[in-house]
C-alpha positions in Angstrom: 82.7 121.9 57.9 86.0 122.4 59.6 85.7 123.7 63.1 81.9 123.0 63.4 80.7 121.6 66.8 77.3 119.9 67.2 74.9 121.6 69.7 77.1 124.8 69.8 74.9 127.8 70.8 75.4 131.0 68.7 73.9 134.5 68.7 73.0 135.8 65.3 71.1 138.6 63.6 69.3 137.8 60.3 68.6 140.7 57.9 65.4 140.0 56.1 65.3 143.5 54.5 67.4 146.6 54.2 65.8 150.0 54.1 67.7 153.1 53.4 67.0 156.7 54.4 64.7 155.8 57.3 64.6 157.4 60.8 64.5 154.8 63.6 64.7 154.4 67.2 65.0 151.6 69.7 61.6 150.0 70.2 59.7 151.5 73.1 58.0 149.0 75.4 54.5 148.1 74.2 55.0 149.7 70.8 53.5 147.8 67.8 53.5 150.4 65.1 50.8 153.1 64.3 50.5 156.2 66.4 51.6 156.2 70.0 52.7 158.6 72.6 56.2 158.6 74.1 58.3 160.8 76.3 60.9 162.8 74.4 63.9 164.3 76.3 64.2 168.1 76.2 67.4 169.5 74.9 68.7 170.2 78.4 67.9 166.5 79.3 66.3 167.4 82.7 62.7 166.7 81.5 60.8 164.6 79.1 57.5 165.8 77.4 54.9 163.5 75.9 54.7 163.6 72.1 52.6 161.7 69.7 54.7 159.7 67.2 53.5 157.7 64.1 55.6 154.5 63.8 55.9 152.2 60.8 57.7 149.1 60.2 58.8 147.1 63.4 61.6 144.8 64.2 62.5 143.2 67.4 64.9 146.0 68.5 64.0 149.0 66.3 60.9 150.7 65.1 60.5 153.1 62.0 59.5 156.8 62.8 57.1 158.0 60.1 56.4 161.4 61.8 56.7 163.2 65.2 60.5 162.8 65.8 63.4 164.0 63.9 67.1 162.8 63.7 68.8 163.4 67.1 65.6 163.3 69.3 66.0 161.1 72.3 63.0 159.2 73.8 62.5 156.9 76.8 62.2 153.3 75.6 61.4 151.8 79.2 57.8 151.3 80.5 56.3 154.7 81.3 52.8 153.6 82.0 53.0 154.8 85.6 53.0 158.3 84.2 50.1 157.8 81.6 48.3 160.9 83.0 51.4 163.2 82.8 52.4 165.5 79.9 55.8 166.1 81.3 58.1 164.2 83.7 61.3 165.5 85.5 64.4 163.2 85.3 67.0 162.8 87.9 
C-alpha cells in the first residue's frame, strides 16, 4: 500500500449498524440502557429538572431514546450524582 507506515497510530470510527429515524443523545455518565433519570434543561436554560428516560441501544458515545425526551431537548451528560436527592437544579 503506497504511503502506509508501520506503527502509525490512527483514530477511526467503525460503524457496525446504521439505524434510521431514531432519537439519540450523547451518552450520560453511568447510563447503560433501560430506564434512568437525567436532568433536562428548561427552555430558558437557567434550570434543569429531573426526568425519567427509557434508553435503548447504546454505543460508546451515544444512546437511543425510547421515551421521555423529544427532539431538541437538552440534557446534562456529566456526573450529577451529587444531586441525587434533587428534582430541580439551578444552573449558572
